[in-house]
N, C-alpha and C positions, 0 to 999 in steps of 0.2 A: 885642580880648579877648574880646567878647560872643561873637562864632563859637567861639570855644575853649569857652566854657562852655555856649553850645547844644550844642556835639559832645559833652563831658563828659557832657551831659544825655540825649543820647541813648544813650550807652555804657552808662549806668545804668538806660534804660529797657530797651535789650537784655537787658542783664546781668538785671534781674528777671524777664523774659519767657522767658529760656533757662535759667534756672538750675533744675538738680535737686540736691533735697536729699539724695538716696538715694547722691550719690558722698561726702558726709560732708565737703565741704570747706565753710566758711564764705562765705555771699555774698559779704562784704567784698573775701576775696582774689580771688575770681571778678570782683566789679564793678571793681575795680581794673585789671586786665587789659584789660575792654573798655572804661572809660573811656577810659583811655591809649591801647588801639589806635584809638578813634573818634577822638580828637584829632589823631592822627599822620596820619590816612589826610586827616583835614580839611585839614592843613597840606600833605601831599603833592599832595592834589587841587588847591590853591591856588599851590602853590608855581610852578607853570609858567606861571602869568598873567603877561605883559608885564611882569616883573621891577618890583614894585610891594611896597612893605613893608608893615607889619602894619596900619598907617594909611592904605594906597592912596597913597602917595606914592613916585614914581619912586625906585628905587635905583639908583644908580652900580654898573657891574660891578664885582666884586671886593669890595664892601663883605659886614659879617657877616651881613647880612640877606639876601644874596644866594640865589637857589633854587639854587646849586650846593653849597650845605652841609646839603641836605636828601638823605638817599640814597633812590634810588628802589627799594630793597628792603628789608624791614624787618630782615631777616637782618643787613645789614652797619650799621644804625643804633648810635649811642651807646646807646639805650635797650634794645636789644636785647642787646648785649654786657653792660651793667650788671646786666639782667633774668638772663642765663645765670651772671655772676659771683653773683648773689644766691643763684640755685636751687643753684647748686653749693654755697654755704655752708651752704644750709639742710639740704641732702642729708647734710654732713659733720657738721655739729650732730648730728642726728638718728642718723646711723650712730654717733656716739659714744655715745650713750644707750642703745644696744642692748645685749641681753647679751653677754659676751666671745665666747661661742661663735658667736652671731650675726653678729659682727663679724668673725670669723676666717672664717666659711663667706664670707662677700660678698667679703672682703680676697683670700681666697684664689682663689674664682671669678674677680673682675673685675679685679684689679690684678695679680695671678701669672698669670692667665689659666688654672688649673687644670682639668683635667675633673674630672667627678664622682667618678670611678674615684680619682684624683690625691687628691683633697681627703680621701676615706674612707680612703686609707692613711696620710694625715697627721694624721688624728683618730683613728685606730684603729677604724672603724666600716666596714661593707660601704657598695658604690656605694650602693643601695638606701635606706640609712639617710643618707646623704651627700646624696642628692636630697631627700628629707624634709626634711631639717635646711635646705637649700638655699631651698625654697619657704618654709618657716617664715619665715626670717630674713627674706625677701622680703615677704612678708605684714606683719610688726612694722613693716617700714621703709615701706612701702607706707600703711599704715594711719597711721603717724606723721607721715610726708608730706602726707597727707591733711588730718589734723588742722590742718598750718601753710598750706593752701590752694596745695600744690604738686600739680598733675593731670599727664596726660599721662605715663604711666610706661612708654610703649611701649621705652624703649631698658633698662629693669630686667628 
């Protein structure tokens, strides 16, 4: 347990050193991911060591404390899937808070995969105006997500 606490402290220290306020996200949201990441890294580093449990006692093969339960890749971990699900829920919540026109533009573009020309026809505006509306909607969504601590908008 003390090793986990120490790893969490290291994560917090790294978060405070690397945090950039200019992104508009709160430190607490950023620090939470850094702390969790450091703790998971520490567990993974120690997982391959001679099948010992958290107290250093030998663990029989197949027990719940076995290193086979710790995924090698962070993308396949239960925490990763939980974080993805939470992130998706936050995105949906913030999308619902946008003005109706912004919601429509984002849904047409990403759910129905329409081109800007098709979106313009749907909204009775030209393609150039559809592009402006799309950018405005994304800017509003990104700003709202930043306030909630969600970063990395490379997929938006």
